[in-house]
C-alpha positions as CSV (number, residue, x, y, z in Angstrom):
1,M,17.5,12.6,-46.2
2,R,20.7,12.9,-48.4
3,Y,20.5,14.1,-52.0
4,K,23.1,13.6,-54.6
5,K,24.5,16.8,-56.1
6,V,23.1,17.3,-59.6
7,E,25.8,19.0,-61.9
8,E,24.7,21.9,-64.1
9,M,23.9,20.5,-67.6
10,P,24.9,22.4,-70.8
11,T,22.2,24.1,-73.0
12,Q,23.1,22.0,-76.0
13,V,21.3,19.0,-74.4
14,F,17.9,20.7,-75.2
15,T,18.7,21.6,-78.9
16,P,17.8,18.2,-80.5
17,L,14.5,18.0,-78.7
18,V,13.6,21.5,-79.7
19,K,14.7,21.0,-83.4
20,S,12.6,17.7,-83.5
21,C,9.5,19.8,-83.2
22,P,9.6,22.2,-86.2
23,K,5.8,22.8,-86.4
24,I,5.7,24.1,-82.9
25,S,6.1,27.9,-82.4
26,I,9.2,29.5,-81.0
27,K,7.1,30.7,-77.9
28,L,5.9,27.2,-77.4
29,K,9.4,25.8,-77.9
30,F,10.8,28.2,-75.5
31,T,8.1,27.4,-73.1
32,I,8.8,23.7,-73.6
33,A,12.5,24.4,-73.2
34,V,11.9,26.4,-70.0
35,I,9.7,23.7,-68.7
36,I,12.1,21.0,-69.4
37,S,14.9,23.1,-67.9
38,L,12.8,23.6,-64.8
39,I,12.2,19.9,-64.6
40,I,15.9,19.2,-64.8
41,I,17.0,22.1,-62.6
42,M,14.2,21.6,-60.0
43,P,16.1,18.7,-58.2
44,V,19.1,21.0,-58.0
45,G,16.9,23.7,-56.6
46,V,15.2,21.3,-54.2
47,W,18.6,20.0,-53.1
48,N,19.9,23.6,-52.6
49,L,16.8,24.6,-50.7
50,N,17.0,21.6,-48.6
51,C,20.6,22.4,-47.8
52,I,19.7,26.0,-47.0
53,Q,16.7,24.9,-44.9
54,G,18.8,22.4,-43.0
55,K,21.5,25.0,-42.1
56,V,18.8,27.5,-41.2
57,F,16.9,24.8,-39.3
58,K,20.0,23.8,-37.3
59,Q,21.1,27.4,-36.7
60,E,17.7,28.4,-35.5
61,A,17.5,25.4,-33.2
62,Y,21.0,26.1,-31.9
63,T,20.3,29.8,-31.5
64,R,17.2,29.1,-29.4
65,S,19.0,26.5,-27.4
66,K,22.0,28.8,-26.9
67,L,19.7,31.6,-25.8
68,V,18.1,29.4,-23.1
69,L,21.4,27.9,-22.2
70,N,22.9,31.3,-21.7
71,F,20.0,32.3,-19.6
72,G,20.4,29.1,-17.5
73,E,24.1,29.8,-17.0
74,A,23.5,33.3,-16.1
75,S,21.0,32.3,-13.5
76,R,23.2,29.6,-12.2
77,N,26.3,31.8,-12.0
78,Y,24.2,34.6,-10.3
79,V,23.2,32.1,-7.5
80,I,26.7,30.7,-7.1
81,E,28.7,34.0,-7.2
82,E,26.3,36.6,-5.8
83,L,23.2,35.3,-4.1
84,A,24.6,32.3,-2.2
85,P,27.7,34.3,-0.7
86,A,25.4,37.1,0.3
87,V,23.1,34.7,2.1
88,E,26.0,33.1,3.9
89,K,27.0,36.5,5.3
90,H,23.7,36.7,7.2
91,T,22.8,33.1,8.3
92,K,24.3,29.8,8.6
93,T,21.0,28.1,7.9
94,M,20.8,26.5,4.5
95,I,18.2,28.3,2.3
96,F,17.7,26.2,-0.8
97,E,16.0,28.9,-2.8
98,A,19.1,31.2,-2.5
99,Q,22.1,28.9,-2.0
100,S,21.4,25.8,-4.1
101,N,22.0,26.7,-7.8
102,A,20.2,23.6,-9.1
103,F,17.2,24.3,-6.8
104,A,17.0,28.0,-7.7
105,T,17.5,27.6,-11.4
106,R,14.9,24.8,-11.5
107,K,12.4,27.2,-9.8
108,I,13.4,30.0,-12.2
109,F,12.7,27.8,-15.2
110,E,9.4,26.8,-13.8
111,I,8.4,30.5,-14.2
112,F,10.0,30.3,-17.7
113,N,7.9,27.3,-18.7
114,E,4.7,29.1,-17.9
115,Q,5.1,30.8,-21.2
116,L,7.2,28.2,-23.1
117,P,6.3,24.8,-21.6
118,D,8.0,22.8,-24.4
119,Y,11.5,24.2,-23.6
120,I,13.3,21.9,-21.2
121,Y,16.2,22.9,-18.9
122,K,17.8,20.1,-17.0
123,Q,21.0,19.8,-14.8
124,P,21.1,16.0,-14.5
125,A,23.9,14.2,-12.4
126,L,24.9,10.5,-12.2
127,N,24.8,10.7,-8.3
128,P,22.7,13.7,-7.3
129,L,21.4,14.8,-3.9
130,N,17.9,15.1,-5.2
131,Y,16.7,12.0,-7.0
132,A,14.6,14.4,-9.3
133,N,17.9,15.4,-10.9
134,K,19.0,11.7,-11.6
135,A,20.3,11.4,-15.1
136,D,18.4,9.1,-17.4
137,K,20.1,6.7,-19.9
138,F,20.4,9.4,-22.6
139,E,21.7,12.1,-20.2
140,S,24.1,9.5,-18.6
141,E,25.6,8.9,-22.0
142,I,26.1,12.7,-22.5
143,I,27.9,13.1,-19.1
144,T,30.0,10.0,-19.9
145,Y,30.9,11.5,-23.3
146,F,32.2,14.6,-21.5
147,Q,34.1,12.6,-18.9
148,N,35.8,10.7,-21.7
149,N,36.5,13.9,-23.8
150,Q,37.7,16.4,-21.2
151,N,38.6,19.0,-23.9
152,E,35.0,19.1,-25.3
153,S,33.0,22.1,-23.9
154,E,29.8,21.6,-25.8
155,K,27.7,18.8,-27.4
156,T,24.8,19.3,-29.7
157,G,22.4,16.8,-31.4
158,Y,18.9,15.6,-31.7
159,K,16.8,13.5,-29.4
160,K,13.7,11.6,-30.4
161,N,11.1,10.3,-28.0
162,Q,8.1,8.6,-29.8
163,N,6.7,11.3,-32.1
164,T,8.5,14.3,-30.5
165,E,11.9,15.6,-31.6
166,W,14.2,18.0,-29.6
167,F,17.4,19.7,-30.5
168,Y,19.7,19.8,-27.6
169,V,22.8,21.8,-26.5
170,A,24.8,20.4,-23.5
171,K,27.7,21.8,-21.6
172,P,29.8,19.9,-18.9
173,I,29.7,20.9,-15.2
174,K,32.9,20.3,-13.3
175,M,33.0,19.9,-9.4
176,E,34.4,23.1,-8.0
177,T,35.8,23.9,-4.6
178,S,32.8,26.1,-3.7
179,C,30.6,23.1,-4.0
180,L,32.4,21.1,-1.4
181,K,30.1,22.6,1.3
182,C,27.1,20.7,-0.1
183,H,28.7,17.8,-2.1
184,G,31.8,17.1,-0.1
185,R,31.8,14.7,2.9
186,P,28.3,14.0,4.3
187,E,29.2,15.1,7.8
188,D,30.4,18.5,6.5
189,A,27.2,19.2,4.6
190,P,24.5,21.5,6.1
191,Q,22.0,19.8,8.4
192,E,19.1,21.0,6.2
193,I,20.6,19.1,3.2
194,R,21.0,15.9,5.2
195,D,17.5,16.2,6.6
196,K,16.0,16.8,3.1
197,Y,18.1,14.4,1.0
198,G,19.7,11.9,3.4
199,T,23.5,11.1,3.5
200,V,23.7,8.4,0.9
201,N,23.7,10.1,-2.5
202,G,25.3,13.3,-3.9
203,F,28.4,13.4,-1.7
204,N,32.2,12.9,-2.0
205,W,32.5,14.4,-5.4
206,P,36.1,15.0,-6.3
207,V,37.1,18.5,-7.2
208,G,37.7,18.9,-11.0
209,D,35.7,15.9,-12.0
210,I,32.8,16.3,-14.5
211,I,29.8,15.4,-12.3
212,S,26.9,16.8,-14.3
213,A,25.8,18.6,-17.4
214,L,23.7,21.6,-18.3
215,I,21.3,20.5,-21.0
216,I,18.7,22.6,-23.0
217,Y,16.1,20.8,-25.1
218,V,14.3,22.9,-27.8
219,P,11.4,21.4,-29.6
220,T,11.8,21.2,-33.4
221,K,8.2,20.5,-34.3
222,D,7.4,24.0,-35.5
223,L,10.7,24.2,-37.4
224,R,10.1,20.9,-39.2
225,T,6.6,22.0,-40.1
226,N,7.9,25.2,-41.7
227,Q,10.5,23.2,-43.6
228,A,7.9,21.0,-45.1
229,V,5.6,23.9,-46.1
230,M,8.5,25.8,-47.8
231,M,9.5,22.7,-49.7
232,Q,6.0,22.2,-51.0
233,A,5.8,25.9,-52.0
234,F,9.1,25.6,-53.9
235,I,8.1,22.6,-55.9
236,F,4.8,24.1,-57.1
237,T,6.1,27.6,-57.7
238,F,8.2,29.0,-60.5
239,I,11.8,28.5,-59.9
240,G,12.8,32.2,-60.4
241,L,9.9,33.4,-58.1
242,T,11.0,30.8,-55.5
243,I,14.6,32.1,-55.6
244,V,13.4,35.6,-55.0
245,I,11.1,34.4,-52.2
246,V,13.8,32.4,-50.6
247,S,16.1,35.4,-50.8
248,L,13.4,37.6,-49.2
249,I,12.8,35.1,-46.5
250,Y,16.4,34.9,-45.7
251,L,16.7,38.7,-45.6
252,L,13.6,39.0,-43.5
253,F,14.7,36.2,-41.2
254,D,18.1,37.9,-40.7
255,K,16.3,41.2,-40.0
256,L,13.4,40.0,-37.9
257,V,14.9,37.0,-36.1
258,G,18.7,36.9,-36.3
259,T,19.4,40.4,-35.3
260,R,17.0,40.2,-32.3
261,I,18.4,36.8,-31.2
262,N,21.9,38.2,-31.5
263,Q,21.0,41.3,-29.4
264,I,19.4,38.9,-26.7
265,S,22.5,36.7,-26.8
266,Q,24.7,39.6,-26.2
267,V,22.6,40.8,-23.3
268,M,22.6,37.4,-21.7
269,N,26.4,37.1,-22.2
270,Q,26.7,40.4,-20.5
271,A,24.6,39.2,-17.6
272,A,26.7,35.9,-17.4
273,L,30.0,37.9,-17.4
274,N,28.7,40.6,-14.9
275,P,26.4,38.8,-12.4
276,G,26.1,41.9,-10.3
277,Y,25.1,44.2,-13.2
278,T,21.4,44.3,-14.0
279,V,20.6,44.1,-17.7
280,R,17.3,44.2,-19.6
281,I,16.4,43.2,-23.2
282,N,14.7,45.9,-25.2
283,D,12.5,43.9,-27.5
284,Q,8.8,44.7,-27.9
285,G,7.9,42.0,-30.3
286,R,4.8,39.8,-29.8
287,D,6.3,36.6,-31.1
288,E,8.2,33.9,-29.2
289,I,11.4,35.9,-29.1
290,G,9.6,38.9,-27.8
291,R,7.9,36.8,-25.1
292,M,11.1,35.3,-24.3
293,A,12.7,38.7,-23.8
294,K,9.8,39.7,-21.6
295,I,10.1,36.5,-19.5
296,F,13.9,37.3,-19.1
297,N,13.2,40.8,-17.9
298,R,10.5,39.6,-15.5
299,M,12.9,37.0,-14.1
300,A,15.7,39.6,-13.9
301,N,13.3,41.8,-11.9
302,A,12.5,38.9,-9.7
303,L,16.2,38.3,-9.0
304,D,16.7,42.0,-8.2
305,D,13.7,41.9,-5.8
306,A,15.1,38.8,-4.1
307,Y,18.5,40.4,-3.6
308,A,17.0,43.6,-2.4
309,N,14.7,41.8,0.1
310,L,17.4,39.4,1.2
311,E,18.0,40.8,4.6
312,H,14.3,40.7,5.3
313,K,14.0,37.1,4.3
314,V,17.0,36.1,6.3
315,S,15.5,37.8,9.4
316,A,12.3,35.8,8.8
317,R,14.3,32.6,8.5
318,T,16.2,33.3,11.8
319,L,12.9,33.3,13.6
320,E,12.4,29.7,12.8
321,L,13.9,27.9,15.8
322,E,13.2,24.4,14.7
323,Q,16.7,23.2,15.2
324,T,16.9,24.7,18.8
325,L,13.5,23.2,19.6
326,Q,14.7,19.8,18.3
327,E,17.8,20.1,20.6
328,L,15.6,21.1,23.6
329,Q,13.2,18.2,23.0
330,T,16.1,15.7,22.7
331,T,17.6,17.0,26.0
332,Q,14.3,16.9,27.8
333,A,13.5,13.4,26.6
334,Q,16.9,12.1,27.6
335,L,16.5,13.7,31.1
336,I,13.2,12.1,31.5
337,Q,14.5,8.7,30.3
338,T,17.5,9.0,32.8
339,E,15.2,10.0,35.6
340,K,12.9,6.9,34.8
341,M,15.9,4.6,35.0
342,S,17.0,6.3,38.3
343,S,13.5,5.9,39.7
344,L,13.4,2.3,38.6
345,G,16.8,1.7,40.3
346,Q,15.5,3.2,43.6
347,L,12.2,1.2,43.3
348,V,14.1,-2.0,42.7
349,A,16.5,-1.3,45.6
350,G,13.6,-0.5,47.8
351,I,11.8,-3.7,46.9
352,A,14.9,-5.7,47.4
353,H,15.4,-4.2,50.9
354,E,11.8,-4.8,52.0
355,I,12.0,-8.5,50.7
356,N,15.3,-9.1,52.3
357,N,14.2,-8.2,55.9
358,P,11.5,-10.9,56.3
359,L,13.6,-13.2,54.1
360,S,16.4,-13.1,56.7
361,F,13.9,-14.4,59.4
362,I,12.8,-17.2,57.1
363,S,16.4,-18.1,56.0
364,G,17.7,-17.9,59.6
365,N,15.0,-20.1,61.1
366,I,14.4,-22.7,58.3
367,N,17.5,-24.6,59.2
368,H,16.5,-24.8,62.9
369,A,13.0,-25.9,61.8
370,E,14.5,-28.6,59.8
371,I,16.6,-29.9,62.7
372,Y,13.7,-29.6,65.1
373,T,11.4,-31.6,62.7
374,K,14.0,-34.3,62.3
375,D,14.3,-34.6,66.1
376,L,10.5,-34.8,66.6
377,L,10.1,-37.3,63.8
378,K,12.9,-39.5,65.5
379,L,11.0,-39.1,68.8
380,I,7.8,-40.3,67.3
381,E,9.6,-43.3,65.7
382,L,11.2,-44.2,69.1
383,F,7.9,-43.9,70.8
384,R,6.2,-46.2,68.3
385,Q,9.0,-48.8,68.7
386,I,8.9,-48.9,72.5
387,Y,5.1,-48.6,72.7
388,P,3.7,-50.4,69.7
389,Q,0.3,-50.9,71.4
390,T,-1.2,-47.4,71.8
391,D,-4.5,-46.2,73.0
392,A,-7.4,-46.5,70.5
393,E,-7.9,-42.8,70.5
394,I,-4.2,-42.1,69.6
395,Q,-4.4,-44.8,66.9
396,A,-7.4,-43.3,65.4
397,Y,-5.8,-39.8,65.3
398,I,-2.6,-41.3,63.7
399,Q,-4.8,-42.8,60.9
400,K,-6.7,-39.5,60.6
401,I,-3.6,-37.4,59.9
402,D,-1.9,-40.2,58.0
403,L,1.2,-40.1,60.1
404,E,3.2,-42.1,57.6
405,F,2.6,-39.6,54.8
406,V,3.4,-36.6,57.1
407,T,6.6,-38.3,58.2
408,E,7.7,-38.8,54.7
409,D,6.5,-35.5,53.2
410,L,7.4,-33.1,56.0
411,P,11.3,-33.2,55.3
412,K,10.6,-32.7,51.7
413,L,8.3,-29.8,52.3
414,L,11.0,-28.1,54.5
415,S,13.6,-28.8,51.8
416,S,11.5,-27.2,49.1
417,M,10.9,-24.2,51.4
418,K,14.7,-23.9,51.8
419,I,15.2,-24.0,48.0
420,G,12.6,-21.3,47.6
421,S,14.2,-19.2,50.2
422,D,17.6,-19.5,48.5
423,R,15.9,-18.6,45.2
424,I,14.4,-15.5,46.7
425,D,17.7,-14.6,48.1
426,Q,19.3,-14.9,44.7
427,I,16.6,-12.8,43.1
428,V,17.1,-10.1,45.8
429,L,20.9,-10.2,45.1
430,N,20.2,-9.7,41.4
431,L,17.9,-6.8,42.1
432,R,20.6,-5.2,44.1
433,N,23.2,-5.7,41.5
434,F,20.8,-4.2,38.9
435,S,20.1,-1.0,40.9
436,R,23.8,-0.5,41.9
437,L,22.8,2.4,44.2
438,D,25.7,1.6,46.4
439,Q,28.0,1.9,43.4
440,A,26.9,5.2,41.9
441,E,30.5,6.1,41.4
442,M,33.0,4.4,39.1
443,K,33.9,0.9,40.5
444,S,35.6,-2.3,39.3
445,V,32.8,-4.8,38.9
446,N,32.0,-8.2,37.3
447,L,30.0,-7.4,34.2
448,H,28.5,-10.8,34.2
449,E,26.7,-10.1,37.4
450,G,25.1,-7.0,35.7
451,I,24.0,-8.9,32.7
452,D,22.6,-11.8,34.8
453,S,20.7,-9.3,37.1
454,T,19.3,-7.6,34.0
455,L,18.1,-11.0,32.7
456,V,16.3,-11.5,36.0
457,I,14.4,-8.3,35.5
458,L,13.4,-9.3,32.0
459,Q,12.7,-13.0,33.0
460,H,8.9,-12.5,32.6
461,R,9.3,-11.4,29.0
462,L,11.6,-14.4,28.2
463,K,9.1,-17.0,29.3
464,A,6.7,-18.5,26.9
465,N,3.2,-16.8,26.7
466,S,0.3,-16.4,24.3
467,D,2.4,-14.1,22.0
468,H,5.6,-16.2,21.6
469,P,7.3,-19.3,22.8
470,E,10.2,-19.3,25.3
471,I,13.1,-17.1,24.2
472,I,16.3,-19.1,24.7
473,V,19.3,-17.2,26.2
474,I,22.7,-18.6,25.2
475,K,25.6,-17.3,27.3
476,E,29.1,-17.6,26.2
477,Y,31.0,-15.9,29.0
478,A,34.8,-15.6,29.0
479,E,37.0,-15.2,32.0
480,L,36.7,-11.4,32.2
481,P,38.7,-9.2,34.7
482,L,37.0,-6.7,36.8
483,V,36.0,-3.7,34.7
484,E,36.2,-0.2,35.9
485,C,32.9,1.5,35.0
486,Y,29.7,3.0,36.2
487,P,27.7,-0.1,37.0
488,G,24.2,1.4,37.1
489,Q,24.7,3.0,33.7
490,L,26.0,-0.2,32.0
491,N,23.1,-2.1,33.5
492,Q,20.9,0.4,31.7
493,V,22.7,-0.3,28.4
494,F,22.2,-4.0,28.9
495,M,18.5,-3.4,29.6
496,N,18.1,-1.4,26.4
497,L,19.8,-3.9,24.2
498,L,18.2,-7.0,25.7
499,S,14.7,-5.3,25.5
500,N,15.3,-4.5,21.9
501,A,16.4,-8.0,21.1
502,I,13.2,-9.4,22.8
503,D,11.1,-6.9,20.8
504,A,12.7,-7.9,17.6
505,L,12.2,-11.6,18.2
506,V,8.6,-11.1,19.2
507,S,7.9,-9.0,16.1
508,H,9.6,-11.6,13.9
509,W,7.6,-14.3,15.4
510,E,4.3,-12.5,14.9
511,N,5.2,-11.5,11.3
512,N,6.1,-15.1,10.4
513,S,2.8,-16.3,12.0
514,I,0.7,-13.9,9.9
515,K,2.7,-14.5,6.7
516,N,3.3,-18.3,6.8
517,G,0.8,-19.4,9.4
518,T,3.4,-21.4,11.4
519,Q,6.6,-20.9,13.3
520,A,7.5,-24.5,13.7
521,N,11.0,-24.0,12.2
522,F,11.9,-20.9,14.2
523,T,13.3,-20.9,17.8
524,P,13.9,-17.4,19.1
525,Q,17.3,-17.1,20.7
526,I,19.4,-14.4,22.2
527,L,23.2,-14.8,22.3
528,I,25.3,-13.0,24.9
529,K,29.0,-13.3,24.3
530,T,31.8,-11.8,26.2
531,E,35.5,-11.8,25.2
532,I,38.8,-10.2,26.0
533,V,39.9,-8.1,23.0
534,D,43.4,-7.3,24.3
535,S,45.0,-6.6,27.6
536,A,43.3,-3.1,27.8
537,S,39.7,-3.7,26.6
538,I,36.8,-6.2,26.6
539,R,33.8,-6.8,24.3
540,V,30.2,-7.7,25.0
541,K,28.0,-8.9,22.1
542,I,24.3,-9.2,22.5
543,G,22.5,-10.6,19.3
544,D,19.3,-12.2,18.2
545,N,18.2,-14.4,15.3
546,G,15.3,-12.1,14.3
547,A,14.6,-10.5,10.9
548,G,17.5,-8.1,10.9
549,I,17.5,-4.5,9.7
550,T,18.3,-2.7,6.4
551,E,21.5,-0.6,5.9
552,K,19.5,2.5,5.8
553,V,18.0,1.9,9.3
554,R,21.4,0.8,10.6
555,T,23.0,4.1,9.7
556,Q,20.4,6.0,11.6
557,I,19.7,3.6,14.5
558,F,21.8,5.7,17.1
559,N,20.0,9.0,16.2
560,P,17.8,10.6,18.9
561,F,14.1,9.9,18.3
562,F,14.7,7.4,15.5
563,T,12.7,4.2,16.0
564,T,11.1,1.5,13.8
565,K,8.6,0.6,16.5
566,P,4.9,1.5,16.2
567,I,3.7,4.7,17.8
568,G,3.4,4.3,21.6
569,K,5.9,1.4,21.8
570,G,9.2,3.2,21.4
571,T,10.6,6.7,22.1
572,G,13.8,6.3,19.9
573,L,16.0,7.2,22.9
574,G,17.2,3.9,24.2
575,L,20.1,3.3,21.7
576,S,20.8,7.1,21.7
577,I,21.4,7.1,25.5
578,S,23.3,3.8,25.3
579,Y,25.6,5.3,22.7
580,K,26.4,8.3,25.0
581,I,26.9,6.1,28.0
582,V,29.4,3.8,26.2
583,V,31.2,6.4,24.1
584,E,31.1,9.5,26.3
585,K,31.0,8.1,29.8
586,H,33.3,5.0,29.3
587,K,35.4,6.1,26.3
588,G,34.4,2.9,24.4
589,S,32.6,2.2,21.2
590,I,29.2,0.6,20.3
591,W,28.1,-0.6,16.8
592,C,25.5,-2.7,15.1
593,E,26.0,-5.7,12.9
594,S,22.9,-6.9,10.9
595,E,22.0,-8.9,7.9
596,L,18.4,-9.2,6.6
597,G,17.0,-12.6,7.6
598,Q,20.0,-13.4,9.8
599,G,19.4,-11.2,12.8
600,T,21.0,-8.3,14.5
601,A,23.8,-7.9,17.0
602,F,25.1,-5.0,19.1
603,C,28.7,-4.9,20.1
604,I,30.1,-2.9,23.1
605,Q,33.8,-2.5,23.5
606,I,35.1,-0.6,26.6
607,P,38.5,-0.3,28.3
608,V,39.2,-2.3,31.4
609,R,40.6,0.7,33.1
610,Q,39.4,4.3,32.7
611,L,42.3,6.8,32.4
């Protein structure tokens, strides 16, 4: 509330009023004059007291905020300049409690808030690693203010939330070179950070930019209450006595509060300027400032203990071999998957060999059987023409076996047997192409044969059944040259991608059935497209028209053990192994293209000749 300044009025103003009361005693006149003077002077005193209280109120709030802010900066600088570098000398593992200034300072203030829960310390950012540090609208405005006013080093003010008011002090935080380890490029960040927070937010912060702010909120409820009480006491107390009391209060405040806060501020500044030098606050008071000094001393002791026991903690951390165990599990699972595919290739090759042996007899004799059958049928026809009148017993047997039907159906029967034999022969050829045991080394092959042989292996999953309708396979093959590759390994890649496409279509079909109760408008399809990119490389694209995947899943899809399938239906190794086969074995590239509701496609690009 603003008050207009009341100018001091001359004493002559009261003379007429006093002279108009001649029968009243001088004491009473003096009393009336004093009362009238007090009534006139009181607004000036109220205004002056309000101004003094406003300054004292703001200075007290600012001093408290500055105290906590200095403590926060001291803790943050200690972690950045002393604790974190000491940890890095002993281990490469990311220890958040010792190397993340935001994490450590937040933990320290959790201890601080056990005694003073209304004091709030925040280090918000527009794009933080930890979503808990995400700036709200009010904090975003403060950060934007610092970004637009680069020369400003501090901002103060009040924040109201419903019935609560805080006084805040904010300082900008600039991106420093020492922060690039955690907030630079995602691939350069420690693995522990990527595992804990992901690789989307909190990275690629330019050095020198204001990316965050250090904000301290101090509650003003007790200060506002004191202000109101003092104002009421002044109004109903004699003006002279009130001036004395205010003077005494000011002197007492300066002695009991200001000096102590100044002492604490100096100690904290010393701690901020000399992070390696241990300081303590010598204040035995039982009020909030005394408790604050005790909390600071206790936290300083905790920091000393943490530094003293650092080597012991690092040794304990080094015993945690989770990363090594993860690598061993990945290698073991990949070896098992490779062995399974090798065993499958040997089994397929063995089955193809065993089928091929008897099939050669059938294929070799069925042509002769067809010729012999034609000859016998022609002989029977000549016999019936020359001897139309046959014996009764022969005539009865002809009717019994329905010679006319046999004569007509036998050639068809042999023809269908020949077609079946050719089909089995083609299946055996596809099985041999899939196994490629005779091409374990790098050879120049026709990739279309490998794709077709893989489709033969998966034919039973493409056919319609109780779970889904027939999956249509659309082939758009270009005239590819022979490609130098490891045929068996590429067939394994085709098997993984086609199996994933079938799983995606079946899942999409089942989900639509549960959600909509019908799939009449959905036809599951797989598109296999090959094309020549340039004279040195070709591309194979295998896509489906399923539900598609999110961007978050797409960025992790080639990671070992990452899977979106239910437990027991996927190991999370198929695409990881496919990536290694294409990229490491064939010096090519593989990537995923997907859009929600439009399906998913995997593209493989490999050179025609391996250098």
